[in-house]
N, C-alpha and C positions, 0 to 999 in steps of 0.2 A: 576463542570461540572456534568451533569446528566449521569446516566449509559449509556454507549455506546450501540447503537442499531446495528451498523455496524462496522465490522472490515475490514479495507482495508490493503491488503498486497502487497508488491512489493520487488523485488530484485534490489539492486544497485551493479553495477560493473563499476566503473569509469563514472558514470552518475549522479553525485550529482546535477548538475545544472538542469537537467530534473526533478529529484525527488523534488527539491525545488520548481520548477514551479508547479508540481502536488500538493504539500502541500499547496501552496498559493491558488490554485483553489479550493481545498477542503474547506479551511477556508471561502472562499467567496461564494461558491455555494451549500454547503451541509446544508440541513434543520435539519436532525436528528443528535443526538449525535453520534460521531464516534471515533474510535481510529485507528491509523496506526501502522503497524509493518513492519519495513524495515530490510531485511537481506542483509548485505554487503558481497559480494563474492569476496574477495581478491582485492579490489580496491587499487590503489596506495594510500599510506598513506595520501598524500595531499588531494585527493578527499574525502576519508573517514573523515578526520578531518574537512574539509569544511562543509560536511553534518552534522557531529556531532555538530559543532558550531551552525549551523542554527537551528537545531531542539531543541536546548536548550531553545528556547522561547516557545515551545509547551509543554503542560502537557499531551497531548494525543498521543504522538508519541514515539515509542520505536525503537531503532536501536541496532542491534548486528552484530558482525563481525564473519565470519567463514572462516577458511583456509581449502581448499579442494585440492585434486589432480585432480579433474575433470576439463574439459575445455569446453568453448563455451556453446552450447545448453544443453549439459549434466549437466553442472554446474548450468545453469539457471533453468532447469527442477527440479533438486534436491533441489534447493533453494525454488522453488514454492511448491514442495511436503512438505518440512519442514514447510513452512509458513502456509499452509492450516491446518495443525495439530494444529496451535496456535489460530485459530478462535474459539472464545467462546461466540459469540454474535448471536442473531437470524439471522442476515444477514452477508454475507461475500462478498467481492469484491476483485478479483485478477486483479492487474494492472501491465502492463509493465512500466518500469521507464519513458519511453518517451510518455506515454499516459496521457491525461487529459479529464475530463468531461467539457463541455462548457456551459451546460444549468443550470441555477439556479434551485435548487430543483431536480436535476437529481436523487437523492436517492428516493425521494417521488414518482417520476414518475415510476421508476423501481419497487419499492416495491408494488405499486398499481397494477402492472401487474402479480404479483405472485399469485398462487393458488395451490390447490391440483393437478390440471392437468398441471400446468406450474410452476414447482418448481425451475427452473433455467432460467435466462435470460442472453444472451450474446450480446455483441455489436461488 
C-alpha cells in the first residue's frame, strides 16, 4: 500500500456493524491511500471482538480499546480528542461510527476544496 494521505478516525461503542459498513464504503469509494484508526470505548466484549475479527482483513485499520470512567457524550468527546492527536497524514477525517460517505472519490472532492483560506471542510 502507498503511504496514506488521509487518516480517518472514529469511536466505536457497541456500534461494530456501523463501523463495518463505514469501512466497506471507504474501501469502495476512496481514491487516495488512507488509514483508519478506531478507538473502542468500553463496548461489550462481543461487539469489540466482532469488529476486531472483521478488521483483521485490512492492513490499513488499527483498533485499540480504552476503559474510562466517562459516560455518553463526554466519553465520545474524549475519544475523538485522543484520536485527533494520532493523525499524522496531510489530511484527517473525523467520522461518527454511523456515518458513511456515499460518493465515489469523496476524498478527492473534499481535498480539492481545501486552500489557505479554506483549511477545514465539514459535512
